[in-house]
VMD Tcl script that draws the C-alpha trace (Angstrom):
set ca {
  {0.00 0.00 0.00}
  {2.83 2.40 0.85}
  {4.59 1.44 -2.39}
  {1.49 2.25 -4.40}
  {1.18 5.48 -2.46}
  {4.82 6.30 -3.18}
  {4.28 5.70 -6.90}
  {1.27 8.01 -6.78}
  {3.28 10.62 -4.92}
  {6.08 10.62 -7.48}
  {3.68 10.81 -10.41}
  {3.25 14.53 -9.77}
  {6.66 15.49 -8.37}
  {6.26 19.26 -8.60}
  {3.08 19.42 -6.56}
  {4.42 16.91 -4.01}
  {7.68 18.84 -3.59}
  {5.80 22.07 -2.86}
  {3.71 20.32 -0.19}
  {6.82 18.76 1.34}
  {8.57 22.14 1.40}
  {5.59 23.75 3.14}
  {5.76 21.14 5.90}
  {9.58 21.35 6.10}
  {9.54 25.15 6.45}
  {6.98 24.97 9.25}
  {8.77 22.22 11.16}
  {12.18 23.83 10.59}
  {10.93 27.18 11.84}
  {9.50 25.65 14.99}
  {12.63 23.60 15.75}
  {14.94 26.54 15.06}
  {13.01 29.13 17.07}
  {12.37 26.78 20.00}
  {16.07 25.91 20.20}
  {17.00 29.61 20.01}
  {14.57 30.51 22.79}
  {15.84 27.69 24.98}
  {19.42 28.81 24.31}
  {18.64 32.41 25.25}
  {16.85 31.29 28.40}
  {19.69 29.00 29.42}
  {22.29 31.71 28.81}
  {20.45 34.41 30.79}
  {19.50 32.10 33.64}
  {23.07 30.83 33.86}
  {24.36 34.40 34.19}
  {21.76 35.28 36.82}
  {22.40 32.06 38.69}
  {26.10 32.96 38.83}
  {25.12 35.50 41.50}
  {24.39 32.52 43.68}
  {21.00 31.02 44.53}
  {21.57 31.89 48.18}
  {21.84 35.63 47.47}
  {19.33 38.28 48.57}
  {19.28 41.85 47.26}
  {18.04 44.61 49.55}
  {17.23 48.11 48.28}
  {15.78 51.10 50.13}
  {12.28 52.20 49.31}
  {11.43 55.82 48.61}
  {12.11 58.06 51.58}
  {14.33 55.56 53.38}
  {18.09 54.89 53.48}
  {20.44 52.02 54.17}
  {23.16 52.70 56.70}
  {25.88 50.80 58.53}
  {23.36 50.21 61.29}
  {21.19 48.39 58.74}
  {24.15 46.24 57.75}
  {24.92 45.39 61.37}
  {21.29 44.49 62.04}
  {21.13 42.20 59.01}
  {24.35 40.48 60.09}
  {22.65 39.54 63.34}
  {19.83 37.68 61.58}
  {19.84 33.85 61.53}
  {21.37 32.09 58.51}
  {23.13 35.25 57.27}
  {26.82 34.59 56.56}
  {27.97 37.66 54.61}
  {26.70 41.17 53.91}
  {28.09 43.40 51.15}
  {26.82 46.99 50.98}
  {27.36 48.96 47.79}
  {27.00 52.48 46.51}
  {26.09 53.63 43.01}
  {26.87 56.87 41.26}
  {27.12 58.36 37.78}
  {30.01 60.14 36.14}
  {31.65 60.58 32.77}
  {35.03 59.79 31.29}
  {36.60 61.44 28.25}
  {39.27 59.39 26.51}
  {40.60 60.23 23.06}
  {37.84 62.80 22.59}
  {35.18 60.15 23.26}
  {32.87 60.99 26.17}
  {31.46 57.95 27.95}
  {28.87 58.05 30.72}
  {29.88 55.57 33.38}
  {28.23 53.98 36.40}
  {30.41 54.15 39.50}
  {29.96 51.08 41.69}
  {31.59 50.69 45.06}
  {31.61 47.22 46.63}
  {34.29 45.29 48.46}
  {33.48 41.97 46.81}
  {33.17 42.36 43.05}
  {32.22 38.71 42.58}
  {29.17 39.22 44.79}
  {27.93 41.86 42.35}
  {28.95 40.46 38.96}
  {28.62 36.78 39.74}
  {31.85 36.05 37.95}
  {34.75 38.37 37.24}
  {36.60 37.88 33.96}
  {39.47 40.30 33.37}
  {41.14 40.94 30.05}
  {44.11 42.47 31.88}
  {45.23 43.50 35.33}
  {43.76 42.37 38.63}
  {40.84 43.06 40.97}
  {41.20 46.12 43.18}
  {42.08 45.64 46.85}
  {39.83 46.72 49.72}
  {41.22 50.20 50.22}
  {40.19 53.83 50.38}
  {42.61 54.67 47.57}
  {40.95 55.56 44.22}
  {41.93 52.42 42.29}
  {39.43 50.71 40.04}
  {38.52 47.98 37.60}
  {36.90 49.50 34.52}
  {34.57 48.06 31.93}
  {35.68 47.09 28.43}
  {33.99 50.01 26.68}
  {35.46 52.50 29.13}
  {38.92 51.08 28.45}
  {38.38 50.85 24.67}
  {36.25 53.82 23.62}
  {37.54 53.97 20.04}
  {39.50 51.72 17.68}
  {43.19 52.08 18.42}
  {42.61 53.86 21.73}
  {42.72 51.89 24.96}
  {43.45 52.22 28.65}
  {45.72 49.67 30.32}
  {46.24 48.81 33.99}
  {48.52 51.34 35.64}
  {47.16 54.31 33.70}
  {45.16 57.15 35.20}
  {41.61 58.12 34.21}
  {39.75 61.31 35.16}
  {36.12 60.81 36.19}
  {33.92 63.90 35.98}
  {31.20 63.88 38.63}
  {29.88 67.33 37.74}
  {30.87 70.38 35.77}
  {33.26 71.46 38.54}
  {34.17 68.18 40.22}
  {36.62 65.68 38.71}
  {38.44 62.83 40.41}
  {41.49 60.93 39.09}
  {41.56 57.16 39.53}
  {44.21 54.58 38.78}
  {43.17 51.61 36.69}
  {44.26 48.24 38.09}
  {42.14 45.97 35.89}
  {40.00 45.88 32.75}
  {36.97 43.61 32.43}
  {36.73 41.22 29.54}
  {33.98 41.97 26.99}
  {32.78 38.39 27.31}
  {30.20 37.64 29.91}
  {27.05 39.35 31.02}
  {26.02 41.03 34.26}
  {22.35 40.75 35.16}
  {22.48 43.86 37.34}
  {24.34 46.45 35.28}
  {26.04 47.21 32.01}
  {29.49 46.12 33.11}
  {31.09 47.53 29.98}
  {30.35 51.12 30.96}
  {30.98 50.73 34.69}
  {33.80 51.66 37.00}
  {34.23 49.36 40.00}
  {36.13 50.22 43.14}
  {36.15 49.41 46.84}
  {33.23 50.60 48.95}
  {35.12 53.24 50.95}
  {36.83 54.66 47.87}
  {33.50 55.08 46.10}
  {31.85 56.61 49.17}
  {34.67 59.12 49.48}
  {34.50 59.96 45.78}
  {30.72 60.35 45.75}
  {30.59 61.95 49.22}
  {28.09 59.40 50.51}
  {27.36 58.11 54.00}
  {24.50 55.78 53.07}
  {24.32 52.73 50.81}
  {22.46 52.20 47.56}
  {21.86 48.47 48.10}
  {23.00 45.53 50.17}
  {23.84 42.00 49.05}
  {23.14 39.30 51.62}
  {24.53 35.77 51.48}
  {22.88 33.04 53.53}
  {23.91 29.51 54.53}
  {22.03 27.61 51.84}
  {19.27 27.86 49.27}
  {16.84 26.39 51.79}
  {17.40 29.38 54.10}
  {16.77 32.08 51.48}
  {13.00 32.43 51.84}
  {13.16 32.27 55.64}
  {15.83 34.96 55.75}
  {13.97 37.16 53.26}
  {10.85 36.87 55.42}
  {12.78 37.85 58.55}
  {14.33 40.87 56.81}
  {10.93 42.00 55.55}
  {9.33 41.51 58.97}
  {12.03 43.42 60.85}
  {12.80 46.23 58.38}
  {9.25 46.52 57.10}
  {8.38 48.84 54.23}
  {11.70 50.66 54.45}
  {13.31 48.08 52.15}
  {12.58 46.05 49.05}
  {13.76 42.45 49.30}
  {14.46 40.41 46.17}
  {15.99 36.95 45.96}
  {17.94 35.57 43.02}
  {15.36 32.80 42.85}
  {12.64 35.39 42.28}
  {14.67 36.97 39.47}
  {15.17 33.54 37.90}
  {11.45 32.80 38.08}
  {10.59 36.15 36.50}
  {13.07 35.67 33.66}
  {11.87 32.09 33.15}
  {8.28 33.25 32.77}
  {9.34 35.95 30.29}
  {11.42 33.58 28.15}
  {8.66 30.96 28.29}
  {6.18 33.52 27.01}
  {8.62 34.53 24.29}
  {9.04 30.88 23.33}
  {5.28 30.40 23.06}
  {4.96 33.55 20.93}
  {7.74 32.53 18.54}
  {6.50 28.95 18.34}
  {2.98 30.17 17.64}
  {4.30 32.42 14.88}
  {6.26 29.57 13.32}
  {3.24 27.27 13.64}
  {1.43 29.39 11.07}
  {3.76 27.78 8.54}
  {2.60 24.38 9.78}
  {-1.00 25.35 9.08}
  {0.08 26.37 5.59}
  {1.80 23.00 5.25}
  {-1.36 21.19 6.31}
  {-3.40 23.14 3.77}
  {-0.74 22.29 1.19}
  {-1.06 18.58 1.91}
  {-4.86 18.73 1.72}
  {-4.77 20.70 -1.54}
  {-2.19 18.35 -3.05}
  {-4.18 15.26 -2.18}
  {-7.48 16.72 -3.36}
  {-5.82 17.64 -6.65}
  {-4.53 14.10 -6.99}
  {-7.99 12.68 -6.31}
  {-9.47 14.66 -9.20}
  {-6.50 13.88 -11.44}
  {-6.64 10.15 -10.73}
  {-10.37 9.51 -10.87}
  {-9.85 7.00 -13.71}
  {-7.15 5.24 -11.71}
  {-9.47 5.08 -8.68}
  {-12.15 3.54 -10.88}
  {-9.69 0.88 -12.08}
  {-8.68 0.18 -8.47}
  {-12.31 -0.40 -7.53}
  {-12.91 -2.47 -10.66}
  {-10.06 -4.90 -9.93}
  {-11.44 -5.50 -6.46}
  {-9.81 -2.97 -4.17}
  {-11.90 -2.20 -1.14}
  {-12.79 1.24 0.15}
  {-10.28 0.95 2.98}
  {-7.55 0.01 0.45}
  {-8.07 3.21 -1.55}
  {-8.35 5.17 1.68}
  {-5.04 3.68 2.84}
  {-3.25 4.48 -0.43}
  {-4.15 8.17 -0.42}
  {-3.60 8.46 3.31}
  {-0.18 6.84 2.87}
  {0.70 9.51 0.33}
  {-0.24 12.26 2.79}
  {1.73 10.55 5.57}
  {4.80 10.30 3.34}
  {4.56 14.01 2.57}
  {4.44 14.72 6.30}
  {7.27 12.33 7.16}
  {9.60 13.55 4.42}
  {8.76 17.19 5.18}
  {9.20 16.51 8.90}
  {12.65 14.95 8.47}
  {13.79 17.73 6.14}
  {12.33 20.33 8.50}
  {14.11 18.86 11.52}
  {17.42 18.77 9.65}
  {16.83 22.31 8.42}
  {15.88 23.46 11.93}
  {19.08 21.95 13.34}
  {21.13 23.65 10.63}
  {19.31 26.92 11.32}
  {20.03 26.57 15.03}
  {23.71 25.97 14.38}
  {23.85 29.06 12.17}
  {22.23 31.39 14.73}
  {25.53 32.05 16.54}
  {27.09 32.96 13.17}
  {24.21 35.30 12.28}
  {24.32 36.88 15.72}
  {28.10 37.08 15.74}
  {28.11 40.42 13.97}
  {25.47 41.77 16.32}
  {27.38 40.51 19.31}
  {30.57 42.10 18.03}
  {28.78 45.40 17.43}
  {27.20 45.26 20.88}
  {30.56 44.50 22.38}
  {32.03 47.60 20.79}
  {29.09 49.85 21.67}
  {28.30 48.55 25.15}
  {31.31 46.60 26.22}
  {29.06 43.66 26.97}
  {29.79 40.48 25.10}
  {27.18 37.77 24.91}
  {27.00 34.29 23.50}
  {23.90 32.35 22.60}
  {24.10 28.62 22.09}
  {20.78 27.20 20.84}
  {19.65 24.13 22.75}
  {18.27 21.26 20.66}
  {16.66 18.62 22.83}
  {15.69 15.11 21.81}
  {12.20 15.83 23.11}
  {11.74 18.79 20.75}
  {12.90 16.71 17.76}
  {10.54 13.85 18.63}
  {7.70 16.32 19.17}
  {8.39 18.01 15.82}
  {8.37 14.64 14.06}
  {5.08 13.65 15.71}
  {3.55 17.01 14.80}
  {4.50 16.47 11.15}
  {3.01 12.97 11.25}
  {-0.25 14.02 12.91}
  {-0.52 17.06 10.62}
  {-0.19 14.90 7.53}
  {-2.80 12.43 8.78}
  {-5.31 15.17 9.64}
  {-4.73 17.01 6.36}
  {-4.90 13.80 4.32}
  {-8.02 12.25 5.85}
  {-10.59 14.24 3.87}
  {-8.96 13.83 0.43}
  {-8.44 10.12 1.13}
  {-12.08 9.78 2.17}
  {-13.20 11.56 -0.99}
  {-11.20 9.13 -3.07}
  {-12.32 6.06 -1.14}
  {-16.05 6.79 -1.35}
  {-16.01 6.95 -5.17}
  {-17.56 3.89 -6.77}
  {-16.10 2.35 -9.92}
  {-19.10 3.45 -12.02}
  {-19.03 7.00 -10.61}
  {-15.28 7.29 -11.18}
  {-15.55 6.12 -14.79}
  {-18.56 8.39 -15.44}
  {-16.72 11.45 -14.04}
  {-13.69 10.62 -16.15}
}
mol new
graphics top color blue
foreach p $ca { graphics top sphere $p radius 0.5 }
foreach p [lrange $ca 0 end-1] q [lrange $ca 1 end] { graphics top cylinder $p $q radius 0.2 }
display resetview
């Protein structure tokens, strides 16, 4: 039956190829976009998770401040192991005629803020009140051929009349991503050095580390209960959940968009098979005349539709995998441009799971069966006399 169906499929190659391509494009689009979405989600969540699942971020609400007394109080809470206050400020740096607005970040543990610290040169600043800093890649490389190296001095303008010189001890690598700031346009230094530079006596935020992941929610509840509405408490787990919901929604949107092509493929299969029914009425009559049953004719035309779906599904899966592998190449130019303009490098590695491939194959199979049922039924219900009369 499948052999007869295959012969019927190849009798009109052009029409069959178009139907197969419609299915392949739909399946390929779904596989490619799903793998890209999963890759983006995995990359972002990995960067956020690098902050540590046992991390809590505390920020002051409007009208309130964070002081050393706040830090000391948080240190006394159960399960808290480390507390890192930080201050934030804004300034500008002019290098080689290029003016760059920078975020000044003061924290004694840079890893607690960035998650992971990757330097292209130099070293991390020591805990000191001296104005030494690690600068972002864009700050250090504002223009082609112009760069700042460790040991050099940079002037940070805080206002029209206030400028502060700092000594660069390290330059961040453009690779990597910080979930909390644009690291490429940031200047990092120790807490006291930043407070002296910005003339601050309060903190912008506090990072809290607890014993284990299991203690995060309990500690966050204690902080909220004790400090009340004066602070906003956010856990890394909450950030991960928020990002996961966003990327999941994006995945559904992209998959739904690509699924439109699948609908087109289904219509293509139905149209192809209906066309074949009308073109092969005489052949159907001969089939019935030589003794073929209704279910035999139904099976032949349904087999043709299934073969269109299977071939289109396999080609679509292979095309989707190839498309996924090419995404990093397509995005390479964008990543390079972003690295130059923002100092933030990023890498996206599409994730192709066995489950998504199996699901795509099953979708192609089910689609072909659904699209082929009606044309096959139309062919099967023709009697020999009716087929010959129509011919």
